[in-house]
C-alpha positions as CSV (number, residue, x, y, z in Angstrom):
1,M,25.6,-9.1,4.3
2,A,25.1,-12.8,3.8
3,S,28.9,-13.1,5.3
4,L,27.8,-11.1,8.6
5,H,24.6,-13.3,8.9
6,V,26.7,-16.6,8.3
7,Y,29.0,-15.3,10.9
8,S,26.2,-14.6,13.5
9,V,24.9,-17.6,13.4
10,L,28.4,-19.4,13.6
11,V,29.1,-17.5,16.6
12,V,26.0,-18.7,18.2
13,L,26.8,-22.4,17.2
14,F,30.3,-23.0,17.4
15,L,31.5,-20.7,20.3
16,T,28.6,-21.6,22.4
17,C,29.4,-24.2,24.9
18,G,25.9,-25.6,24.4
19,T,22.6,-24.5,23.4
20,V,19.3,-25.4,24.6
21,M,18.7,-28.1,22.2
22,A,21.6,-29.9,21.8
23,T,22.0,-33.5,23.2
24,K,24.3,-34.0,26.4
25,E,26.6,-36.3,23.7
26,N,27.8,-34.1,21.4
27,D,27.7,-31.3,23.8
28,Q,30.1,-33.8,26.4
29,I,32.3,-34.3,23.3
30,I,33.0,-31.0,22.2
31,K,33.6,-30.0,26.0
32,E,35.8,-33.5,26.3
33,N,37.9,-32.7,23.1
34,N,38.3,-29.0,23.1
35,C,36.5,-28.7,19.9
36,E,35.8,-25.2,19.7
37,T,39.5,-23.9,20.2
38,K,41.1,-26.2,17.8
39,I,39.7,-24.4,14.1
40,G,40.1,-20.5,14.2
41,L,37.2,-18.5,13.1
42,P,37.8,-17.6,9.6
43,C,38.0,-21.7,8.9
44,V,34.7,-22.4,11.0
45,L,33.1,-20.1,8.8
46,E,34.3,-21.8,5.6
47,A,33.8,-25.1,6.5
48,F,30.2,-24.6,7.8
49,T,30.1,-22.8,4.3
50,S,31.1,-25.9,2.6
51,I,28.8,-28.4,4.6
52,F,26.0,-25.9,5.2
53,K,25.8,-23.3,2.1
54,T,27.5,-23.8,-1.1
55,G,31.1,-23.0,-1.1
56,S,34.5,-24.7,-1.5
57,I,37.1,-24.7,2.0
58,S,40.8,-23.5,1.3
59,N,43.7,-25.8,1.7
60,K,44.8,-23.9,4.6
61,C,41.6,-24.4,6.5
62,C,41.0,-28.2,5.4
63,G,44.5,-28.3,7.7
64,E,42.8,-27.1,10.3
65,H,39.9,-28.8,9.5
66,V,41.6,-32.2,9.8
67,V,43.7,-31.1,13.0
68,L,40.3,-30.8,14.7
69,G,39.9,-34.5,13.8
70,K,36.9,-36.5,13.1
71,V,35.1,-36.5,16.2
72,C,35.0,-32.8,16.7
73,H,33.9,-32.8,13.0
74,S,30.7,-35.1,13.6
75,A,30.0,-33.8,17.0
76,L,30.2,-30.0,16.0
77,V,27.8,-30.8,12.5
78,N,25.3,-32.8,14.8
79,R,25.0,-30.5,17.3
80,T,24.2,-27.4,14.3
81,L,21.8,-30.0,13.0
82,E,20.0,-29.8,16.2
83,N,19.8,-26.2,16.2
84,P,15.9,-25.1,15.0
85,L,17.7,-22.8,12.8
86,F,18.5,-25.9,10.4
87,K,15.1,-27.8,11.1
88,D,14.1,-27.4,7.2
89,L,17.6,-28.2,5.9
90,R,17.6,-32.0,3.8
91,L,19.6,-33.9,6.8
92,A,20.9,-36.7,3.9
93,T,22.3,-33.5,2.1
94,I,24.1,-31.9,4.7
95,I,25.4,-35.5,6.0
96,A,26.5,-36.1,2.6
97,K,28.1,-32.8,2.3
98,S,29.7,-33.3,6.0
99,I,31.4,-36.6,4.7
100,Q,33.0,-35.0,1.6
101,T,34.2,-31.7,3.0
102,W,35.5,-34.3,5.4
103,N,37.4,-36.6,2.8
104,N,38.1,-34.1,0.6
105,C,40.2,-32.4,3.4
106,L,41.6,-35.7,4.6
107,A,42.7,-36.5,1.2
108,L,44.2,-33.3,0.4
109,I,46.2,-33.5,3.4
110,D,47.4,-36.8,3.2
111,S,48.6,-36.5,-0.5
112,P,52.2,-35.2,-0.7
113,S,52.6,-31.3,-2.2
114,P,53.9,-30.7,-5.2
115,S,57.0,-28.7,-3.8
116,A,57.9,-31.2,-1.4
C-alpha cells in the first residue's frame, strides 16, 4: 500500500513537466537536461525512497542515477522539496540524505568490479 502511495507521489513530482510551486530555475534545468527521461521509474522510486523515506538504492539504479547526473539529481530533489506535500520534512536531513545517496552511488560506480 505504501508503494502505491510513493508511486503516486513520484508520478506527480518527477514525471510532470512542472508544478505550480517549482521555481523556473529548477524546471529550466530539468527541461534543458532532459532529466525526467534519463532514469527509469523503478530507479526513480528507489532514489526517492533513499532520499525522502528510509530505504536503499540498488547497484543497478545507482548506475542509472549517476548517468542522470549531479545537475539533474539536485534539480529534481530541489523541485520535490518545493512541493507543499513535503513542507514538514527537515530540509537539512533531506539534503544530507541526497548528498549521501549521490556520493554512495558515485563511489559504487567508480570502484572496480570484483569480477573485472
